[in-house]
VEXLO-183007 format. One record per residue (C-alpha): residue number from 1; residue in three letters; chain; x, y, z. Coordinates in nm, 3 decimals, m for minus. Example, Ala and Ser with C-alpha at 12.3 -4.5 7.8 and 13.67 -1.06 7.14 Angstrom:
REM residues 2
<atom n="1" res="ALA" chain="A" x="1.230" y="m0.450" z="0.780"/>
<atom n="2" res="SER" chain="A" x="1.367" y="m0.106" z="0.714"/>
REM end
This chain:
REM residues 293
<atom n="1" res="MET" chain="A" x="9.248" y="11.991" z="m9.871"/>
<atom n="2" res="ASP" chain="A" x="9.152" y="11.852" z="m9.515"/>
<atom n="3" res="VAL" chain="A" x="9.504" y="11.824" z="m9.330"/>
<atom n="4" res="CYS" chain="A" x="9.298" y="11.697" z="m9.023"/>
<atom n="5" res="THR" chain="A" x="9.186" y="11.360" z="m9.262"/>
<atom n="6" res="ILE" chain="A" x="9.551" y="11.369" z="m9.374"/>
<atom n="7" res="PHE" chain="A" x="9.691" y="11.385" z="m9.024"/>
<atom n="8" res="THR" chain="A" x="9.452" y="11.088" z="m8.917"/>
<atom n="9" res="ASN" chain="A" x="9.553" y="10.886" z="m9.197"/>
<atom n="10" res="ARG" chain="A" x="9.892" y="10.917" z="m9.180"/>
<atom n="11" res="LEU" chain="A" x="9.951" y="10.820" z="m8.812"/>
<atom n="12" res="PRO" chain="A" x="10.066" y="10.497" z="m8.716"/>
<atom n="13" res="ARG" chain="A" x="9.877" y="10.197" z="m8.677"/>
<atom n="14" res="ARG" chain="A" x="9.965" y="10.185" z="m8.302"/>
<atom n="15" res="PRO" chain="A" x="10.141" y="10.495" z="m8.250"/>
<atom n="16" res="TYR" chain="A" x="10.253" y="10.595" z="m7.928"/>
<atom n="17" res="CYS" chain="A" x="10.070" y="10.846" z="m7.729"/>
<atom n="18" res="SER" chain="A" x="10.022" y="10.970" z="m7.354"/>
<atom n="19" res="ASN" chain="A" x="9.844" y="11.264" z="m7.174"/>
<atom n="20" res="ASP" chain="A" x="10.137" y="11.301" z="m6.947"/>
<atom n="21" res="PRO" chain="A" x="10.476" y="11.208" z="m7.174"/>
<atom n="22" res="ALA" chain="A" x="10.702" y="11.271" z="m6.837"/>
<atom n="23" res="SER" chain="A" x="10.500" y="10.960" z="m6.711"/>
<atom n="24" res="GLY" chain="A" x="10.589" y="10.738" z="m6.989"/>
<atom n="25" res="LEU" chain="A" x="10.403" y="10.633" z="m7.315"/>
<atom n="26" res="LEU" chain="A" x="10.160" y="10.439" z="m7.411"/>
<atom n="27" res="VAL" chain="A" x="10.110" y="10.219" z="m7.756"/>
<atom n="28" res="ARG" chain="A" x="9.726" y="10.208" z="m7.848"/>
<atom n="29" res="PRO" chain="A" x="9.518" y="10.180" z="m8.153"/>
<atom n="30" res="ALA" chain="A" x="9.553" y="10.494" z="m8.377"/>
<atom n="31" res="ALA" chain="A" x="9.182" y="10.559" z="m8.284"/>
<atom n="32" res="MET" chain="A" x="9.243" y="10.570" z="m7.894"/>
<atom n="33" res="ALA" chain="A" x="9.568" y="10.737" z="m7.944"/>
<atom n="34" res="LEU" chain="A" x="9.406" y="11.016" z="m8.093"/>
<atom n="35" res="GLN" chain="A" x="9.213" y="11.065" z="m7.753"/>
<atom n="36" res="GLN" chain="A" x="9.535" y="11.123" z="m7.570"/>
<atom n="37" res="SER" chain="A" x="9.695" y="11.495" z="m7.583"/>
<atom n="38" res="HIS" chain="A" x="10.027" y="11.375" z="m7.741"/>
<atom n="39" res="ILE" chain="A" x="10.078" y="11.122" z="m8.027"/>
<atom n="40" res="GLN" chain="A" x="10.323" y="10.990" z="m8.232"/>
<atom n="41" res="PRO" chain="A" x="10.259" y="11.190" z="m8.612"/>
<atom n="42" res="ASN" chain="A" x="10.544" y="10.964" z="m8.821"/>
<atom n="43" res="ALA" chain="A" x="10.519" y="10.605" z="m8.877"/>
<atom n="44" res="PRO" chain="A" x="10.795" y="10.413" z="m8.828"/>
<atom n="45" res="LEU" chain="A" x="11.049" y="10.419" z="m9.100"/>
<atom n="46" res="GLU" chain="A" x="10.869" y="10.727" z="m9.282"/>
<atom n="47" res="VAL" chain="A" x="10.872" y="11.097" z="m9.244"/>
<atom n="48" res="ALA" chain="A" x="10.548" y="11.280" z="m9.347"/>
<atom n="49" res="TRP" chain="A" x="10.595" y="11.588" z="m9.088"/>
<atom n="50" res="LEU" chain="A" x="10.868" y="11.767" z="m8.951"/>
<atom n="51" res="VAL" chain="A" x="10.823" y="11.888" z="m8.612"/>
<atom n="52" res="PHE" chain="A" x="10.961" y="12.150" z="m8.451"/>
<atom n="53" res="ASP" chain="A" x="10.963" y="12.221" z="m8.058"/>
<atom n="54" res="LEU" chain="A" x="10.954" y="12.603" z="m7.949"/>
<atom n="55" res="ASP" chain="A" x="10.973" y="12.669" z="m7.597"/>
<atom n="56" res="TYR" chain="A" x="10.914" y="13.021" z="m7.562"/>
<atom n="57" res="LYS" chain="A" x="10.627" y="13.261" z="m7.568"/>
<atom n="58" res="GLY" chain="A" x="10.506" y="13.387" z="m7.857"/>
<atom n="59" res="ALA" chain="A" x="10.593" y="13.056" z="m8.074"/>
<atom n="60" res="ALA" chain="A" x="10.259" y="13.079" z="m8.261"/>
<atom n="61" res="LEU" chain="A" x="10.383" y="13.370" z="m8.490"/>
<atom n="62" res="ALA" chain="A" x="10.767" y="13.225" z="m8.485"/>
<atom n="63" res="TRP" chain="A" x="10.728" y="13.113" z="m8.812"/>
<atom n="64" res="GLU" chain="A" x="10.603" y="13.466" z="m8.967"/>
<atom n="65" res="GLN" chain="A" x="10.923" y="13.678" z="m8.771"/>
<atom n="66" res="ALA" chain="A" x="11.187" y="13.407" z="m8.929"/>
<atom n="67" res="ASN" chain="A" x="11.042" y="13.453" z="m9.262"/>
<atom n="68" res="LEU" chain="A" x="10.935" y="13.087" z="m9.307"/>
<atom n="69" res="PRO" chain="A" x="10.639" y="12.978" z="m9.472"/>
<atom n="70" res="PRO" chain="A" x="10.275" y="12.925" z="m9.270"/>
<atom n="71" res="PRO" chain="A" x="10.287" y="12.566" z="m9.105"/>
<atom n="72" res="THR" chain="A" x="10.038" y="12.308" z="m9.169"/>
<atom n="73" res="PHE" chain="A" x="9.980" y="12.286" z="m8.800"/>
<atom n="74" res="THR" chain="A" x="10.078" y="12.522" z="m8.534"/>
<atom n="75" res="VAL" chain="A" x="9.969" y="12.344" z="m8.205"/>
<atom n="76" res="VAL" chain="A" x="9.990" y="12.632" z="m7.889"/>
<atom n="77" res="ASN" chain="A" x="9.982" y="12.551" z="m7.542"/>
<atom n="78" res="PRO" chain="A" x="9.725" y="12.803" z="m7.396"/>
<atom n="79" res="GLU" chain="A" x="9.891" y="12.776" z="m7.032"/>
<atom n="80" res="ASN" chain="A" x="10.237" y="12.879" z="m7.139"/>
<atom n="81" res="ALA" chain="A" x="10.233" y="12.977" z="m7.549"/>
<atom n="82" res="HIS" chain="A" x="10.502" y="12.727" z="m7.651"/>
<atom n="83" res="ALA" chain="A" x="10.429" y="12.541" z="m7.923"/>
<atom n="84" res="HIS" chain="A" x="10.460" y="12.233" z="m8.213"/>
<atom n="85" res="VAL" chain="A" x="10.510" y="12.330" z="m8.511"/>
<atom n="86" res="PHE" chain="A" x="10.413" y="12.104" z="m8.818"/>
<atom n="87" res="TYR" chain="A" x="10.517" y="12.093" z="m9.174"/>
<atom n="88" res="GLY" chain="A" x="10.331" y="11.850" z="m9.372"/>
<atom n="89" res="LEU" chain="A" x="10.534" y="11.681" z="m9.653"/>
<atom n="90" res="VAL" chain="A" x="10.360" y="11.606" z="m10.001"/>
<atom n="91" res="ALA" chain="A" x="10.545" y="11.299" z="m10.000"/>
<atom n="92" res="PRO" chain="A" x="10.727" y="11.127" z="m9.690"/>
<atom n="93" res="VAL" chain="A" x="11.044" y="11.038" z="m9.662"/>
<atom n="94" res="GLY" chain="A" x="11.114" y="10.684" z="m9.654"/>
<atom n="95" res="LEU" chain="A" x="11.393" y="10.570" z="m9.384"/>
<atom n="96" res="SER" chain="A" x="11.381" y="10.164" z="m9.458"/>
<atom n="97" res="ASP" chain="A" x="11.641" y="9.999" z="m9.608"/>
<atom n="98" res="ALA" chain="A" x="11.519" y="10.023" z="m9.922"/>
<atom n="99" res="ALA" chain="A" x="11.480" y="10.416" z="m9.920"/>
<atom n="100" res="ARG" chain="A" x="11.733" y="10.627" z="m10.071"/>
<atom n="101" res="ASN" chain="A" x="11.974" y="10.805" z="m9.866"/>
<atom n="102" res="ALA" chain="A" x="11.990" y="11.141" z="m10.053"/>
<atom n="103" res="PRO" chain="A" x="11.646" y="11.241" z="m9.975"/>
<atom n="104" res="ILE" chain="A" x="11.694" y="11.179" z="m9.592"/>
<atom n="105" res="ARG" chain="A" x="12.021" y="11.398" z="m9.630"/>
<atom n="106" res="TYR" chain="A" x="11.830" y="11.667" z="m9.774"/>
<atom n="107" res="ALA" chain="A" x="11.546" y="11.649" z="m9.501"/>
<atom n="108" res="ALA" chain="A" x="11.790" y="11.662" z="m9.252"/>
<atom n="109" res="ALA" chain="A" x="11.936" y="11.988" z="m9.390"/>
<atom n="110" res="VAL" chain="A" x="11.614" y="12.110" z="m9.447"/>
<atom n="111" res="GLN" chain="A" x="11.510" y="12.031" z="m9.078"/>
<atom n="112" res="ALA" chain="A" x="11.857" y="12.155" z="m8.939"/>
<atom n="113" res="ALA" chain="A" x="11.790" y="12.498" z="m9.130"/>
<atom n="114" res="PHE" chain="A" x="11.448" y="12.553" z="m8.980"/>
<atom n="115" res="VAL" chain="A" x="11.516" y="12.448" z="m8.638"/>
<atom n="116" res="ALA" chain="A" x="11.782" y="12.723" z="m8.661"/>
<atom n="117" res="ARG" chain="A" x="11.546" y="12.975" z="m8.783"/>
<atom n="118" res="LEU" chain="A" x="11.280" y="12.904" z="m8.585"/>
<atom n="119" res="ARG" chain="A" x="11.519" y="12.863" z="m8.241"/>
<atom n="120" res="ALA" chain="A" x="11.330" y="12.545" z="m8.210"/>
<atom n="121" res="ASP" chain="A" x="11.466" y="12.280" z="m7.915"/>
<atom n="122" res="PRO" chain="A" x="11.786" y="12.124" z="m8.160"/>
<atom n="123" res="GLY" chain="A" x="11.747" y="11.823" z="m7.893"/>
<atom n="124" res="TYR" chain="A" x="11.381" y="11.728" z="m7.965"/>
<atom n="125" res="VAL" chain="A" x="11.360" y="11.426" z="m8.184"/>
<atom n="126" res="GLY" chain="A" x="11.012" y="11.401" z="m8.286"/>
<atom n="127" res="LEU" chain="A" x="10.883" y="11.087" z="m8.144"/>
<atom n="128" res="ILE" chain="A" x="10.588" y="11.197" z="m7.994"/>
<atom n="129" res="ALA" chain="A" x="10.431" y="11.560" z="m8.053"/>
<atom n="130" res="LYS" chain="A" x="10.098" y="11.766" z="m7.898"/>
<atom n="131" res="ASN" chain="A" x="9.808" y="11.629" z="m8.108"/>
<atom n="132" res="PRO" chain="A" x="9.683" y="11.856" z="m8.347"/>
<atom n="133" res="LEU" chain="A" x="9.336" y="11.702" z="m8.299"/>
<atom n="134" res="HIS" chain="A" x="9.331" y="11.715" z="m7.941"/>
<atom n="135" res="ASP" chain="A" x="9.101" y="12.011" z="m7.754"/>
<atom n="136" res="ALA" chain="A" x="9.351" y="12.060" z="m7.502"/>
<atom n="137" res="TRP" chain="A" x="9.554" y="12.319" z="m7.737"/>
<atom n="138" res="ARG" chain="A" x="9.526" y="12.595" z="m7.944"/>
<atom n="139" res="VAL" chain="A" x="9.532" y="12.486" z="m8.316"/>
<atom n="140" res="LEU" chain="A" x="9.625" y="12.703" z="m8.598"/>
<atom n="141" res="SER" chain="A" x="9.617" y="12.549" z="m8.964"/>
<atom n="142" res="VAL" chain="A" x="9.632" y="12.620" z="m9.300"/>
<atom n="143" res="PRO" chain="A" x="9.570" y="12.368" z="m9.606"/>
<atom n="144" res="LYS" chain="A" x="9.899" y="12.343" z="m9.725"/>
<atom n="145" res="LEU" chain="A" x="10.138" y="12.054" z="m9.771"/>
<atom n="146" res="TYR" chain="A" x="10.479" y="12.091" z="m9.896"/>
<atom n="147" res="ASP" chain="A" x="10.764" y="11.990" z="m10.083"/>
<atom n="148" res="LEU" chain="A" x="11.104" y="11.941" z="m9.944"/>
<atom n="149" res="ALA" chain="A" x="11.223" y="12.162" z="m10.245"/>
<atom n="150" res="GLU" chain="A" x="10.954" y="12.440" z="m10.170"/>
<atom n="151" res="LEU" chain="A" x="11.060" y="12.467" z="m9.758"/>
<atom n="152" res="ALA" chain="A" x="11.439" y="12.498" z="m9.875"/>
<atom n="153" res="GLU" chain="A" x="11.388" y="12.789" z="m10.065"/>
<atom n="154" res="TYR" chain="A" x="11.283" y="12.975" z="m9.745"/>
<atom n="155" res="VAL" chain="A" x="11.666" y="12.872" z="m9.587"/>
<atom n="156" res="ASP" chain="A" x="12.043" y="12.878" z="m9.675"/>
<atom n="157" res="LEU" chain="A" x="12.109" y="12.504" z="m9.645"/>
<atom n="158" res="PRO" chain="A" x="12.417" y="12.406" z="m9.478"/>
<atom n="159" res="ARG" chain="A" x="12.665" y="12.292" z="m9.722"/>
<atom n="160" res="SER" chain="A" x="12.733" y="11.968" z="m9.527"/>
<atom n="161" res="LEU" chain="A" x="12.577" y="11.818" z="m9.195"/>
<atom n="162" res="PRO" chain="A" x="12.811" y="11.751" z="m8.909"/>
<atom n="163" res="LYS" chain="A" x="13.003" y="11.484" z="m8.914"/>
<atom n="164" res="ARG" chain="A" x="12.818" y="11.354" z="m8.614"/>
<atom n="165" res="ALA" chain="A" x="12.473" y="11.503" z="m8.631"/>
<atom n="166" res="GLU" chain="A" x="12.323" y="11.360" z="m8.317"/>
<atom n="167" res="VAL" chain="A" x="11.990" y="11.493" z="m8.317"/>
<atom n="168" res="GLY" chain="A" x="11.694" y="11.451" z="m8.540"/>
<atom n="169" res="LEU" chain="A" x="11.717" y="11.301" z="m8.901"/>
<atom n="170" res="GLY" chain="A" x="12.076" y="11.373" z="m8.891"/>
<atom n="171" res="ARG" chain="A" x="12.117" y="11.073" z="m8.666"/>
<atom n="172" res="HIS" chain="A" x="12.027" y="10.876" z="m8.975"/>
<atom n="173" res="CYS" chain="A" x="12.266" y="11.020" z="m9.195"/>
<atom n="174" res="THR" chain="A" x="12.575" y="11.009" z="m8.887"/>
<atom n="175" res="LEU" chain="A" x="12.471" y="10.630" z="m8.810"/>
<atom n="176" res="PHE" chain="A" x="12.467" y="10.575" z="m9.221"/>
<atom n="177" res="ASP" chain="A" x="12.838" y="10.729" z="m9.282"/>
<atom n="178" res="MET" chain="A" x="12.982" y="10.548" z="m8.981"/>
<atom n="179" res="LEU" chain="A" x="12.838" y="10.219" z="m9.030"/>
<atom n="180" res="ARG" chain="A" x="12.986" y="10.242" z="m9.426"/>
<atom n="181" res="SER" chain="A" x="13.284" y="10.349" z="m9.332"/>
<atom n="182" res="TRP" chain="A" x="13.320" y="10.054" z="m9.090"/>
<atom n="183" res="ALA" chain="A" x="13.146" y="9.800" z="m9.380"/>
<atom n="184" res="TYR" chain="A" x="13.411" y="9.915" z="m9.618"/>
<atom n="185" res="GLN" chain="A" x="13.713" y="9.820" z="m9.431"/>
<atom n="186" res="TRP" chain="A" x="13.572" y="9.501" z="m9.351"/>
<atom n="187" res="VAL" chain="A" x="13.355" y="9.334" z="m9.589"/>
<atom n="188" res="ARG" chain="A" x="13.643" y="9.168" z="m9.806"/>
<atom n="189" res="GLU" chain="A" x="13.784" y="9.042" z="m9.484"/>
<atom n="190" res="TYR" chain="A" x="13.424" y="8.879" z="m9.431"/>
<atom n="191" res="LYS" chain="A" x="13.409" y="8.741" z="m9.779"/>
<atom n="192" res="ARG" chain="A" x="13.770" y="8.596" z="m9.775"/>
<atom n="193" res="ASN" chain="A" x="13.680" y="8.389" z="m9.449"/>
<atom n="194" res="GLY" chain="A" x="13.385" y="8.212" z="m9.600"/>
<atom n="195" res="ALA" chain="A" x="13.079" y="8.422" z="m9.422"/>
<atom n="196" res="THR" chain="A" x="12.748" y="8.482" z="m9.597"/>
<atom n="197" res="LEU" chain="A" x="12.538" y="8.759" z="m9.660"/>
<atom n="198" res="ASP" chain="A" x="12.318" y="8.660" z="m9.359"/>
<atom n="199" res="GLN" chain="A" x="12.617" y="8.659" z="m9.158"/>
<atom n="200" res="TRP" chain="A" x="12.745" y="9.012" z="m9.256"/>
<atom n="201" res="ARG" chain="A" x="12.384" y="9.123" z="m9.213"/>
<atom n="202" res="ALA" chain="A" x="12.429" y="9.004" z="m8.854"/>
<atom n="203" res="ALA" chain="A" x="12.749" y="9.163" z="m8.800"/>
<atom n="204" res="LEU" chain="A" x="12.643" y="9.519" z="m8.976"/>
<atom n="205" res="LEU" chain="A" x="12.332" y="9.478" z="m8.725"/>
<atom n="206" res="ARG" chain="A" x="12.579" y="9.431" z="m8.440"/>
<atom n="207" res="GLN" chain="A" x="12.785" y="9.729" z="m8.538"/>
<atom n="208" res="ALA" chain="A" x="12.486" y="9.957" z="m8.594"/>
<atom n="209" res="GLU" chain="A" x="12.379" y="9.907" z="m8.255"/>
<atom n="210" res="ALA" chain="A" x="12.685" y="9.970" z="m8.085"/>
<atom n="211" res="LEU" chain="A" x="12.735" y="10.303" z="m8.296"/>
<atom n="212" res="ASN" chain="A" x="12.393" y="10.412" z="m8.195"/>
<atom n="213" res="ASN" chain="A" x="12.496" y="10.580" z="m7.917"/>
<atom n="214" res="PHE" chain="A" x="12.316" y="10.939" z="m7.969"/>
<atom n="215" res="PRO" chain="A" x="12.192" y="11.121" z="m7.643"/>
<atom n="216" res="VAL" chain="A" x="11.828" y="11.004" z="m7.776"/>
<atom n="217" res="PRO" chain="A" x="11.909" y="10.674" z="m7.958"/>
<atom n="218" res="LEU" chain="A" x="11.732" y="10.606" z="m8.295"/>
<atom n="219" res="ALA" chain="A" x="11.464" y="10.360" z="m8.282"/>
<atom n="220" res="PHE" chain="A" x="11.571" y="9.997" z="m8.351"/>
<atom n="221" res="GLY" chain="A" x="11.364" y="9.973" z="m8.673"/>
<atom n="222" res="ASP" chain="A" x="11.596" y="10.244" z="m8.774"/>
<atom n="223" res="VAL" chain="A" x="11.919" y="10.114" z="m8.694"/>
<atom n="224" res="LYS" chain="A" x="11.819" y="9.790" z="m8.842"/>
<atom n="225" res="ALA" chain="A" x="11.695" y="9.928" z="m9.167"/>
<atom n="226" res="THR" chain="A" x="12.004" y="10.116" z="m9.208"/>
<atom n="227" res="ALA" chain="A" x="12.211" y="9.797" z="m9.104"/>
<atom n="228" res="LYS" chain="A" x="12.027" y="9.658" z="m9.408"/>
<atom n="229" res="SER" chain="A" x="12.069" y="9.854" z="m9.668"/>
<atom n="230" res="VAL" chain="A" x="12.460" y="9.904" z="m9.604"/>
<atom n="231" res="ALA" chain="A" x="12.502" y="9.508" z="m9.596"/>
<atom n="232" res="ARG" chain="A" x="12.294" y="9.473" z="m9.872"/>
<atom n="233" res="TRP" chain="A" x="12.503" y="9.743" z="m10.089"/>
<atom n="234" res="THR" chain="A" x="12.874" y="9.663" z="m9.982"/>
<atom n="235" res="TRP" chain="A" x="12.796" y="9.271" z="m10.019"/>
<atom n="236" res="ALA" chain="A" x="12.682" y="9.296" z="m10.361"/>
<atom n="237" res="GLN" chain="A" x="12.974" y="9.594" z="m10.472"/>
<atom n="238" res="PHE" chain="A" x="13.262" y="9.547" z="m10.260"/>
<atom n="239" res="ASN" chain="A" x="13.555" y="9.276" z="m10.347"/>
<atom n="240" res="ASP" chain="A" x="13.928" y="9.265" z="m10.359"/>
<atom n="241" res="SER" chain="A" x="13.922" y="9.363" z="m10.722"/>
<atom n="242" res="ALA" chain="A" x="13.707" y="9.674" z="m10.665"/>
<atom n="243" res="PHE" chain="A" x="13.902" y="9.733" z="m10.419"/>
<atom n="244" res="SER" chain="A" x="14.227" y="9.719" z="m10.591"/>
<atom n="245" res="ALA" chain="A" x="14.085" y="9.943" z="m10.869"/>
<atom n="246" res="ILE" chain="A" x="13.979" y="10.206" z="m10.639"/>
<atom n="247" res="GLN" chain="A" x="14.302" y="10.210" z="m10.482"/>
<atom n="248" res="SER" chain="A" x="14.473" y="10.216" z="m10.793"/>
<atom n="249" res="ALA" chain="A" x="14.258" y="10.538" z="m10.923"/>
<atom n="250" res="ARG" chain="A" x="14.332" y="10.706" z="m10.572"/>
<atom n="251" res="GLY" chain="A" x="14.724" y="10.658" z="m10.651"/>
<atom n="252" res="ARG" chain="A" x="14.660" y="10.803" z="m11.008"/>
<atom n="253" res="ARG" chain="A" x="14.475" y="11.093" z="m10.911"/>
<atom n="254" res="GLY" chain="A" x="14.634" y="11.190" z="m10.557"/>
<atom n="255" res="GLY" chain="A" x="14.279" y="11.106" z="m10.402"/>
<atom n="256" res="ARG" chain="A" x="14.063" y="11.202" z="m10.628"/>
<atom n="257" res="PRO" chain="A" x="13.785" y="10.962" z="m10.846"/>
<atom n="258" res="SER" chain="A" x="13.921" y="10.889" z="m11.213"/>
<atom n="259" res="THR" chain="A" x="13.753" y="11.049" z="m11.509"/>
<atom n="260" res="THR" chain="A" x="13.830" y="10.849" z="m11.749"/>
<atom n="261" res="THR" chain="A" x="13.685" y="10.519" z="m11.879"/>
<atom n="262" res="LYS" chain="A" x="14.000" y="10.264" z="m11.873"/>
<atom n="263" res="ASP" chain="A" x="13.897" y="9.901" z="m11.777"/>
<atom n="264" res="GLY" chain="A" x="14.098" y="9.949" z="m11.426"/>
<atom n="265" res="GLU" chain="A" x="13.857" y="10.233" z="m11.306"/>
<atom n="266" res="PRO" chain="A" x="13.604" y="10.167" z="m10.980"/>
<atom n="267" res="TRP" chain="A" x="13.298" y="10.166" z="m11.216"/>
<atom n="268" res="ALA" chain="A" x="13.445" y="9.896" z="m11.450"/>
<atom n="269" res="ALA" chain="A" x="13.554" y="9.702" z="m11.130"/>
<atom n="270" res="MET" chain="A" x="13.213" y="9.684" z="m10.968"/>
<atom n="271" res="GLY" chain="A" x="13.034" y="9.607" z="m11.287"/>
<atom n="272" res="ILE" chain="A" x="12.844" y="9.964" z="m11.352"/>
<atom n="273" res="SER" chain="A" x="12.873" y="10.230" z="m11.599"/>
<atom n="274" res="ARG" chain="A" x="13.069" y="10.550" z="m11.549"/>
<atom n="275" res="ALA" chain="A" x="12.730" y="10.722" z="m11.549"/>
<atom n="276" res="THR" chain="A" x="12.578" y="10.510" z="m11.265"/>
<atom n="277" res="TYR" chain="A" x="12.921" y="10.548" z="m11.033"/>
<atom n="278" res="TYR" chain="A" x="12.862" y="10.932" z="m11.050"/>
<atom n="279" res="ARG" chain="A" x="12.526" y="10.915" z="m10.980"/>
<atom n="280" res="ARG" chain="A" x="12.592" y="10.676" z="m10.674"/>
<atom n="281" res="LEU" chain="A" x="12.857" y="10.909" z="m10.578"/>
<atom n="282" res="LYS" chain="A" x="12.623" y="11.267" z="m10.616"/>
<atom n="283" res="SER" chain="A" x="12.339" y="11.069" z="m10.419"/>
<atom n="284" res="GLY" chain="A" x="12.541" y="10.950" z="m10.087"/>
<atom n="285" res="LEU" chain="A" x="12.595" y="10.579" z="m10.202"/>
<atom n="286" res="LEU" chain="A" x="12.929" y="10.617" z="m10.312"/>
<atom n="287" res="VAL" chain="A" x="13.161" y="10.908" z="m10.124"/>
<atom n="288" res="PRO" chain="A" x="13.520" y="11.043" z="m10.199"/>
<atom n="289" res="GLU" chain="A" x="13.641" y="10.890" z="m9.860"/>
<atom n="290" res="CYS" chain="A" x="13.476" y="10.557" z="m9.975"/>
<atom n="291" res="THR" chain="A" x="13.662" y="10.533" z="m10.304"/>
<atom n="292" res="GLY" chain="A" x="14.026" y="10.643" z="m10.131"/>
<atom n="293" res="ARG" chain="A" x="14.017" y="10.991" z="m10.058"/>
REM end
C-alpha cells in the first residue's frame, strides 16, 4: 500500500496551505499546495485522517509509549522534535448533511481518547498539518490504514462526549445536539405559521451560525451541512400529532420511551416502524431528550 499516493489522492482539490501558518494561509491547487510545508489533509465535509499535534520532545515515539498502534505518518520537526501524528482511515467519515451522525460521534470519541493517551494538544482542530511529503520534516510511515473500530480497541472510549465539546470532531456533535434541541421546540411553530421548508432551512442555518461560537469555529460548510440535515429531518418527522404522542408516552412511562406498539406511540405518530424508531434512537437521530425525557 502506497500511503503517500493515498495521501495525495485524498487531498481537497484546492487545499489550504502555507510555509508559515502564523503569517496566514493560502488556497492553492493540490499540486501547488504539496510544495508547502503545511497543508490541509482532509477534504471539506470528510475526515480521512485523524491528526494529533504533539508539542513535546520525543513525540515521534509517543504512540509506542502510550500503547497505541503505529501511526500511518509521524511527521517530526527536526528542530524541536515536536510532531504531527496521522492515523489514516480506511473509510473516511462523512460530515455532509447526508452523513449519519453515529459514525461522527464514534470518530469524535476515538479522537478524544487518542488525544488523552498521546498527550496531544486538545485545542488543535486539524485544519492544516505538517505536510508528510515535504522535505522540511523527518517522516516515519507505515503502510497501514485503520478502521475506527480497530483504533477503538486500543483505548477506553468515553461513555459520552461532554455536553459542550469545543474541539475536534466533538464540535460537530455539540452543534448537532444544540441545533436539533432548538429545532424540536420550533419546527411546529414554523409550520403553524405557514413557513416553507426553504424558510425553515434558512432559520436553522441562522441558528446554527449563532451556535457556532466555539473557540475555533467550524467552517461554514460544516455548519451549513448540519443545519440542512437537521432541517430536513425535523420538517419531515415533527408535527402536532407526533408531539402529542411523544408527550403521552412520556407521561405514561415517567420520561422513558414506551416499548408497546399502540397506535398512539411515537413511532406510529411519525409513520415509522418500532424497529426504525429505536434504530434512530440508538444512532443519535433521536435521543431520549427529544422524546420527552
